[in-house]
Structure formats: C-alpha cells, structure tokens
N, C-alpha and C positions, 0 to 999 in steps of 0.2 A: 864718867859717864856712869848713872845708877844703873842697877840691875835687881831684879827681884821676879820671884815665880808669881805671875798674876795669871789667873784663871778666868776672868770675865771682863768685860768692858760696860762701863754705866754711862749712858747719855743722861745728863742732869741739866734741867731747864727749869724755866720760871714758871710754866703752865699757863693755861687760859680756857675759858669756858667753850663748850662744844655747841650750847643752844642758849636761847634766851632765859629759860628757868636757871641755867647755871650762873649767870652773871652776877647777881646780888651776893649769893654764897661765895663765888670765886673773890670777888671785892672785899667782902668781909674777912676771908683767909689772908688776903694781903694786907689789910690795915689792921688786924688784930693786935691790941697791944697798944694802938698809936691813937694820938688825939687828933683826928681828922673828922671833920663835920660831915654829916649825913649829906649836905647839899653838895659837897665836893665829890662824894661818892657818887652820887645821882647823875653828876655832869658827867663822869667818866664812863657811868654806866650806858649813856646816851651813845657814846663811840661805839660800844659793842652793839645795840639795838640798830644802830645805822647800817650794820652789816648782818641784821638777822640774828645777833647775840653770840655768833661764833668767830672765836680769835683764828687767825690762821696759823699760830704758832704750833699748834699740835699737828696738823697734817705736814708742815714742814718738818717736824722732828720725825714723823713717821717716814718721809721721804729721805731725810738724812741717814736715818737708820738702815733703811733699804739700801741706800747708795753704799755706805759704810760696809754692811754685810757683804755685798758683792766685791768691794775692794779687798776686804780680809779674805774671802773665799779664793780670789785670784792671786794674792801675794802673800797672804798671811799677816801676822800671826791669826791662827785659827781658834778664836776666842767667841764664845757666845755675847750678845750684846742685850742690854737690859736698858730700860728707860724709866725714871724717875722724875718727879716735878716738887718744886718748893710749895706751889699754891693750889694745885688742882690734879685731879687724877691722871696719870697713875702717882699717887703721893709716893715720895721717896722711902718712907718707912714701909709701905706695903711693898715695893720693889725689893727693899733689902730683906724682907720677910721671905719673899719668893726666891731670892738668890741663896738664903740661908737653906731653905728647903731643897733647892737644886745642887747643894754642897759646895757653893762658891765659898771660898775662905779670902781671897784678896784680889780686890777688882781696882781698875784704873778708871777714872771719871773724866769724862771730856765735858766740859761745862760750856753750854751755849754762849759764851760771853768772850769778846776778843781781850778787852783792855782791862786792867788793873785798877779796882777801886772797891771800897767797901761792899757795895751792892753786887758788882761784877766778879769778885773773888772772896773775899774774907766771908761774906755772908753765907756762901755756899759751903765753905768749910764748916762754918756753924751748923749749917743743915744737916751736914753728914753727922756731925758728933751727936746733934738732937736725935736723929733718926737711929743710929746705933744704940744710942741709950735707951730709946723707946723698944728696940727689938729686943736687947738683952746681949749678955755677954758673949753669946756665939754668933753674934752679928758679925758679917763679913767686914774685913778692913776695906778701905776705900782712899785710895791716893789720888789726888787731882793732878791732871797733865798740866804743864806749864803753859803761860800766855804766850801767845803765837803772833803778836802784832807785827814783827818783823820777818817771820818765816818767809822764804822766797816763794813757797806756793801759796800763802796768802796773798801777796803782793801780785803775784801773777793772776791770781782768780779776780781779786778786786780791779786790777788792771784790766782785764779783758770784759768785764761788765762795764767798766767807764768807756772803754773804745767802743763798744757796741752802741752806747747812748750818743756818743760823739758823732758816729755815722750818721746818726739820726737826725742831728742838730750841730753841723759843723760850726767851729768858731765860738762855741757857747762858752761863758764864763763857769767856771766848775765851782761849785759849793759842795765841799764834803760836810756831811752832818754827822753829828754823834748826840746822844742823849744828854741834856744838861745835868749836873749835879750841884748840889750845893758847893759854894766856893772852899768852905770848910773841909768838905771832904775831898775836894780836888787837891788841897795843900798838905794832905797826908798820904797821897798815893802818887804814883806815876801816870795817871790817868791822861793828863794834858799831854806830857811828853810823848807818852806812846802814841796818842792819836797824831801829833804833829809829825812825828816820825814815819808813821804809816801813810799819811797824805803826802808828804815830801816824796817817799819812795814810790808811790803810784805816779805823782805827778812828773817824777823825773823819767820813769819808766816810758811816760807816754808823751814827753817834751810838751807838758802843759805849763804855760807861762802864767796865766791868770787863774789863780786859785784861792781859795779861802776855806778855813776851817770855821764852821758857825754850829750852833747848837739849837735843840728842839726839845720839845716834850716837857718843859718845866713844869713843875706841879707844886713848886713851894709858895709860901706866902710872900706878898710883894716887899716886906721889909727884909726878907732874909737874902743875901747875895747869893746867887747862883751863877755859873759860867754863861757868858755872854760872848758874842752877839746871839740874837735869837733869829732864826731863820725868817720868820714873819717879817720882822723889823728890817731885815736886809733886804728882803724882797720889795717891801714898801718904799726903801729909798733908793732904789733902782731906776733908771731912766726907762719911760715908755719905750717899747721896741725893743728892749734889750733881750739878749738870748741866754738861758741859764740852764746848766746840767746839774741836777741836784745826785749827789752820790752818797748815799746812807752807810759810809764806810763804819760807823759805830755799830752796826745792827749786822746779823748774819743770816735774818730771814726776814721776809716780808709780813712782819706781824703788826699788830693794830697800830703801833706808833708809826710805821712807815705808811699802811694803808691810810689811816685817818689824818695824821699830822702833815703828810707829805702829799700822797696821792688826792686827798680832800682839801684840807685846809690850805697848803701852800699852793695848790694849783688854784683854787679859788681867788687867792691874793694875787697871783700870777695873772690870771685872767681879767682881773679887775685894773691891774696897772698895764695891760698891753703886753705883757712879758712872754715872750715864747719859752716854754719850760719843757724838759725832759727829765725822768728819772731813772737813774741807772739801776739795774738789778743787783741783789745783795749777793756777797760772795758765797754764802751757803748752798746757793743752788747750782754752784759751779762745780763740775766733775773734779776738777783739781782739789776742791775742798775736801773731798774723800780722801785723796792721796796724802794731804796735809795731816788729817786725824790719823792715818796709818802711820805715817813717818812720826809723829808724835808717840805713839804706842811703841812703836819699835825702838825709838831712841830711848824711852823710860826702860824698855826691857832690857837695855844694853846691846842691842842689835844694829844701831844705826848711831851716827854722829849727829850731835845737835847742830841745826842750820840756822843761820840768820844773816841777813844782809843789812848794809846801813852803818850807822855810826855806833850801835849799840850791840853787844854780845847777846846770845840766846838768854832768855829770861830763866830765872833760878827754878829749879824743880819743886822745892818745897819753901814755904812761906815761913819767914821768921814771925814769931809772936807779935812784932811791932808793925808788920806790914799791914797798909790799908785798914786801920783800926775802925771800929764803929763809930760814927758822928755823935757828939754829945747831944743829949736830948734835954731841949729846954723844958723847965716845969710848966705844968698848968696847959689848958687846951690852946692849941694852935689852929686858927682859923684858916681853912683852905690847905693846910699843909698836907702833902702826901709823900710817900716813900719814893725813891727810885727804883722801880716804876710801878705803875698801878696797871699799866695797859699793855698786854703783849699779844 
C-alpha cells in the first residue's frame, strides 16, 4: 500500500468550450501540432454549435467537484480540491500556479477517464510534466490516481444507471459503448481488456444475457483501422421493432460525444429503423462515484486497502515508462484525421 503526504486534490480533465466564440480556439488547442484538415475541424465545430457552442463537460466537472467536496468534508481526508484542463480554461498550468501560490507541495490527481490508453492515461501524465515545467522548479508534484475500471463502486454506479434505463425499456438488448481508438493504440494498452471486464461485471450484476460492446465517435481516416463495430452500423443492422439500451460505459459524464453521437445521431438512426432506444446515464452523475474517488484517495494515502472485483487485481498506482505509449505518427498530412478525442 502506497503512502505519502498529500496536501491537495487535482481534478484533471479534457476541457471544453463554454460558448460559441470558444469553439474554434478550443479545437485549435486540441489539434495543435497535428495534421488535421480544417474541414474536419469545422465538421466537429458544428456538433458544438448544435448545442449553442457549450460543452457540458465543464458543468459536469463543477458538479463532480462539489460532490467530491461534500464527500471529503463528511468522511475525510480534508484536502482542498483544484481543477485543471488539458485544452481549455482552467488550463492545467494556470491551476498549478495557483496551487503553488497557495502553498501546495504534493497533490493527487483524479483524471476524468476510466480506461487505460494513451489518450486516457499516458497523455495526462505528459500534460502534468509539461505544466510543471512551464510553472517552474517550485511547481507542486502531482501523482495520478490509478485506473478504477473494476472498482466495486464504479461497477455499482454503472449498474444502477443501467438498471434505471432497463426499468424504462424492459427486455432491451444492451449495447455498452466506448470511444473508438486506433487499433494500434489499443494493441499497446489494456483498453479493450478493461472495457470488456467492466461490461461483464455490470452485465453479471444485473443478470443481463444479451449485451455487446460497441464503439463510437471514431475520428480517423477511412484507411486507418480503428476499434469496431461502430454503434451506428450495429443499429442499422438491427431488425425493425427492436429494443435497445445504450450504456456509455466508456464515459463518466454526458459530454458532447454522448449528447451528439448518442442522443442525436444514434437516436436518429434508431428512429429511422423503427428501433425503441433508451440511453443510460453516465456513472459520474451517481452519488457512489464520489465515494469511489474518496476511496481511491484514501487508498493512495495508505488509509484504505485497494479494492477490485472480477478477474483482475487493482490496477497499478504508478505507470511504467512502457505503459500506454504514444501512437506512432505517420508523416505528411492526414486527411480527416483527429485525435481521440476532439469533442467533450
């Protein structure tokens, strides 16, 4: 069991625009240094403009921080909470400067991503290193909390969200969804294994016989292999009159890829196909999720045992240098290519 003297919590997230004028600057931040054609950027921008230019991820993070604050006030540890983003205000480096000013020396970071991949894990570690370098030698140290895909409280929160949706549409086939990633990225991480285990644990808890893991929000060029099947293709193959429950297990909040790709595009396909569809809520809105974060903090501080259920032990606290490596970049312009992910 790891133990250290931590004096703050950092909620670290992707970030998203707050209004229409933010959309293009936000996407330029996401795509900086990448060979992505402007047409693709404008296509994604329309997803935001469809909802007034505002991503829901920021309000979700504010709600998450408020919920976690209450959880820590009730049960401890009594630590201040800060919030920093990869791609939009509050930027991580600015947050670290504020933490430094406040006297923070060593913080624990909760990253708003469940499953291990380059974009969901390693890249956040790189973000921390870059931000600390920008702030200077007195920047707070930051350790990332472990992946929690098989923590019992995550499985309970996800299961209760799926159960509530099943109550609205009994007997529906369950499609668990997660963000598609390039096959090459999946091959160098535990992304698929962890997703499959989380889906299995939820399905077993609810006695769901018919379920399937599918993917969404692909953003790469047609010639590049990405994880499949795509949810749109699966819905188009289903019989008319089918009943389907979509459970976005790969996301902890109802951000743009849930609101647009599922609540808009997937629902349009379902309506065209005569399919009854409901969508389960995300786990990050569930009260047990705040308890999960508190447990991860207490665990890392040496105040609680690490918990996990299913076939695999608790994930490691510290990532080896070889974990979730950055994908190789192909030289030259890539038409239509985008990182995982542009819309949050």
